[in-house]
Steps between C-alpha positions, in 0.01 A plus 500: 500500500626476859460839668816637659370825661177637626277729284529769772877491469490516117258794500726694728807433279316591192370821641849595595643417163223702333575803727883487494578298185681243718441291810739320733377184670699316762461126553329466167631140493422254769789303631424191282473696178810697579703182575367329185587788268829576661608136480399485136704821450818358657470165312503686168769762555726325235218556248493880536626718210624856490202740463477753219301811431240559223239276340536208264760567223611824675601322817869571573729444792606827684676416817541871574123533521391161635694235681261218580455146385157349425309179463174539309219290634272274288176374655524165317866430548503636863169328607651427845443866587131452516478705822643791303271459201208490739611838645541652160157378395352662810679820441383517137148422606493782754628760264256398231201483731556807703713726276336399166847456339420216261830331566560197271847378574815528711875445482721432798872436564738433785762768539849458663693817560857394589716730727521835333196426281264790431242626249489868398179705499245385251132420430368151453380578151632486143442739210408211262309298758292665767284228651665480842240637742583411857853414613554265793822436696515244779821479707656155577781617727560374850643716783541807283640779710534875460826564321470196271377731217275375227217734586229577241478872460156619385457857365179668585300746289614793727867426425568337836601132533470219742756217571349158529723242674487142339403319810367141518148451350438866432309583180496827310236561233490808284366642169747397241476787258507794758727409783873560436716288722856358538684229698775636719842322494479178710781421747419131502297258273139624472211271400159591373205392289397763252210510260234693302139464456423554134218650301535223245707183491871532411779280374697333778687769687855368442498706183430820687678740728 
């Protein structure tokens, strides 16, 4: 495993997530990783499909609730993204080693929100399947400006909320089962990598919401 971040950085981020239930990390991707993942994203846009809500057989398309398109990643098929898989391996190792989470799997997809795309308030968890533990969102947008929309709104325990702009190489990590959030309407195409660290392995995420 090729290390992407220092242990000092990781421990700082883990402490913040433990304290607040979420952490925002700027420049989470170095330039080479960012360019590699973004190029892969753009080269596969024609393979994206309309995202639904709900798990497995309950998955349905609800454009009034969710307006993005997704491409679910597979480690074997998408082996060219080795820089991403190294980063995910490192992330899982840190949470298992220092948070004692016993993570055993992950699922990630690329997400494209076209102009007007949004996702209403929700938790990253299902009634029939509750193994998502840590959510990760990494933004792949270049030159994102205030007014472009597409912010991630995170709702805190005290009822307040914070708006996170989807700027280049920023990562947001949060506890999947306890952090309500939504994606505000985007005023131009919005690109991200979204995934979950799992307590146990799962079927390939294309069957999930």
